C-alpha positions in Angstrom: -7.3 164.5 182.2 -9.3 161.9 183.5 -8.7 158.2 184.8 -10.5 156.7 182.1 -8.5 158.8 179.2 -5.5 158.2 181.0 -6.0 154.2 180.6 -7.3 154.0 177.5 -4.5 156.2 176.1 -2.2 153.3 178.1 -3.8 150.5 175.9 -3.3 151.6 172.9 0.7 152.5 173.6 1.4 149.6 176.1 3.0 147.1 173.3 5.0 149.6 172.1 6.6 150.8 175.3 6.4 148.6 178.1 9.8 146.5 178.7 10.2 143.1 180.4 11.9 142.9 183.6 15.6 141.6 184.1 17.2 139.9 186.8 19.5 142.9 187.3 16.3 145.4 187.6 12.8 145.7 187.0 11.9 148.3 183.8 10.2 151.8 184.3 6.6 151.1 184.4 4.2 152.1 181.0 2.4 154.1 183.3 5.3 156.2 184.6 6.2 156.9 181.1 3.0 157.5 179.9 3.0 160.1 183.0 5.9 161.6 182.5 5.4 162.6 178.8 1.8 164.0 179.3 3.5 166.2 182.2 6.1 167.2 179.9 3.4 168.0 176.9 1.5 169.8 179.0 4.2 171.5 181.2 7.2 172.1 178.9 9.7 171.6 182.0 13.0 170.6 181.7 14.2 167.2 182.1 16.4 168.3 184.6 13.6 169.7 187.0 11.9 166.4 186.0 14.0 164.0 187.6 13.5 165.4 191.0 9.8 165.1 190.7 9.6 161.8 189.1 12.8 160.5 190.8 13.6 158.9 186.7 17.7 160.3 185.7 17.4 162.8 183.2 19.0 160.6 180.8 16.4 157.9 181.0 13.6 160.7 180.8 15.3 161.9 177.5 14.7 158.5 176.6 10.6 158.0 177.5 9.5 160.7 176.2 10.2 160.8 172.5 9.4 157.2 172.7 6.2 157.4 174.2 5.8 160.3 171.7 6.3 158.4 168.7 3.8 155.4 170.1 1.2 157.3 170.7 0.9 158.5 167.1 1.9 155.7 165.7 -0.9 153.8 166.8 -3.2 156.8 167.4 -2.9 158.7 164.0 -5.6 156.8 161.8 -8.0 156.6 164.6 -7.9 160.7 165.1 -6.0 162.2 162.8 -7.3 160.9 159.6 -7.8 162.2 156.0 -11.3 161.4 154.4 -10.3 159.3 151.7 -13.5 158.2 150.1 -16.5 160.4 148.4 -18.4 159.7 150.9 -16.6 160.8 153.5 -15.3 164.5 151.8 -19.5 164.7 150.9 -20.0 164.2 155.1 -17.5 166.7 155.7 -19.1 169.3 153.4 -22.5 168.6 154.8 -21.4 169.4 158.4 -20.3 172.5 157.0 -23.1 173.5 155.5 -25.0 172.9 158.1 -23.2 174.2 161.4 -21.2 176.9 159.5 -23.5 177.9 156.5 -21.0 177.7 154.2 -20.9 175.5 150.9 -18.7 172.7 149.5 -15.7 173.7 152.6 -13.5 170.8 153.1 -12.3 172.0 155.9 -10.2 175.2 157.6 -6.8 175.9 157.9 -5.0 178.0 160.7 -1.7 178.1 162.4 -0.3 178.1 166.2 2.8 179.9 166.7 4.3 178.7 169.9 6.9 179.6 172.1 9.4 178.0 172.6 13.3 177.1 174.3 15.9 177.5 171.4 17.7 174.6 171.1 21.2 175.1 171.4 23.4 176.4 168.5 20.1 176.6 166.7 20.1 180.3 165.7 18.0 182.4 164.6 15.5 180.4 162.5 13.4 180.4 165.6 13.3 183.9 165.7 9.9 186.1 165.3 9.1 190.2 165.0 8.2 190.0 168.7 11.3 188.9 169.7 11.2 185.4 170.9 11.8 182.2 169.8 8.9 180.2 168.3 7.6 177.0 166.1 4.9 177.1 163.9 1.4 174.3 164.3 -0.5 174.4 161.0 -4.0 172.0 160.8 -6.7 171.3 159.0 -9.9 170.9 160.6 -13.5 169.5 159.9 -16.7 171.3 161.3 -16.3 169.0 164.7 -13.2 170.2 165.8 -11.3 166.9 164.5 -7.9 167.4 162.8 -7.7 165.9 159.3 -3.8 167.2 158.2 -1.1 168.8 160.7 2.5 170.5 159.9 4.7 170.8 163.3 7.8 172.1 163.8 8.4 175.2 160.9 10.6 177.6 161.8 8.9 180.9 163.4 10.2 183.2 161.3 7.8 181.6 158.7 4.4 183.2 158.6 1.3 180.7 158.2 1.3 181.2 154.5 4.6 180.4 154.0 4.1 176.9 156.1 1.0 176.0 153.9 3.2 177.1 150.6 5.5 174.1 151.2 2.4 171.9 152.6 1.3 168.4 151.3 -2.0 169.7 151.7 -1.1 172.5 149.4 0.0 170.6 146.8 -2.8 168.1 146.9 -5.2 170.9 146.6 -3.4 172.6 143.5 -2.8 168.6 141.5 -6.5 168.3 142.9 -5.6 165.0 144.2 -6.9 165.4 147.6 -10.2 164.7 146.8 -12.7 161.3 145.8 -15.1 163.4 144.2 -15.5 165.6 141.2 -13.7 169.0 141.3 -16.8 171.4 141.1 -20.3 170.5 142.3 -23.5 172.7 142.0 -24.9 175.0 144.7 -28.2 173.4 146.3 -31.1 175.8 144.5 -28.6 176.8 141.7 -27.3 176.3 138.7 -23.7 177.2 139.3 -20.8 175.1 140.0 -18.5 176.3 142.3 -15.0 174.3 143.5 -14.6 172.5 146.9 -12.6 174.8 149.0 -10.5 175.2 152.1 -11.1 178.2 154.7 -8.5 180.7 156.0 -8.0 183.5 156.9 -6.3 187.1 155.6 -2.7 185.2 155.8 -3.5 183.3 153.4 -3.6 184.1 149.4 -6.7 183.8 147.9 -7.2 180.9 145.4 -9.0 178.3 143.3 -9.5 176.3 146.4 -9.0 178.8 149.1 -12.1 181.1 150.1 -11.2 183.8 153.0 -13.5 186.9 153.8 -14.5 189.5 151.3 -12.6 193.0 151.2 -14.7 195.7 154.8 -14.9 198.5 152.2 -18.0 199.1 150.0 -19.6 195.8 151.4 -22.7 194.3 150.2 -25.2 192.9 152.3 -24.5 189.3 150.8 -20.6 189.5 151.2 -21.9 191.0 154.8 -23.9 187.1 155.2 -21.0 185.0 153.3 -18.0 186.8 155.9 -20.5 185.7 159.0 -20.5 182.0 158.2 -16.9 182.1 157.1 -16.0 183.8 160.8 -18.0 181.1 162.1 -16.3 178.2 160.4 -12.5 179.9 161.4 -13.8 179.7 164.9 -13.8 176.4 165.2 -10.0 176.4 164.0 -9.1 179.4 166.6 -10.6 177.3 169.5 -8.8 173.8 168.9 -5.4 175.5 168.1 -6.1 177.7 171.1 -3.6 176.1 174.4 
């Protein structure tokens, strides 16, 4: 992270995490709180190791990091993790998907990222997966500009991407048709065919009215190949943004 970005994030969270000085001691600065939090998120080092490199006690670090993470989310979610709420915003997303991927009526691309973790004490087997390590799932919906619109983080690693989607608020909104402030179906350009607005997904998900995935490769037609190419281009966006 460059200096300008660090200062930008600091300006957003400073009023939430800055502490006043007392006659007993000076508080840990906002910059140090943010630095420790970013280092933890980037490296995953334990609090006990951080106390030696930062000279901040472990008990204090264990309070700083959750507090700073919460402040970052609360102050920046409406600007950087925003679900469209108007008809024009949703139509703008479908237009960008059409221009960049060649797919129509697409309101986003979804996928899950399985993140390796150190299992919490008494965590048991919920985080254990078939690859014999512990993990949690980060599930996301992004648009054609690599922007997050929806996330679901922290599901046990034993549950696959489709399982996370099945219990998510995103699926419920799609089924109830409440996520869109536009008509449920829209006519394709230069065609008198009405099709639903859809989310692009991979083969881990079940094909449904509002979830579109690749056509089977067996006996595939030319038109289906073209469709698969466009859908694959769209899926590359969510895969790229979840790689870390």
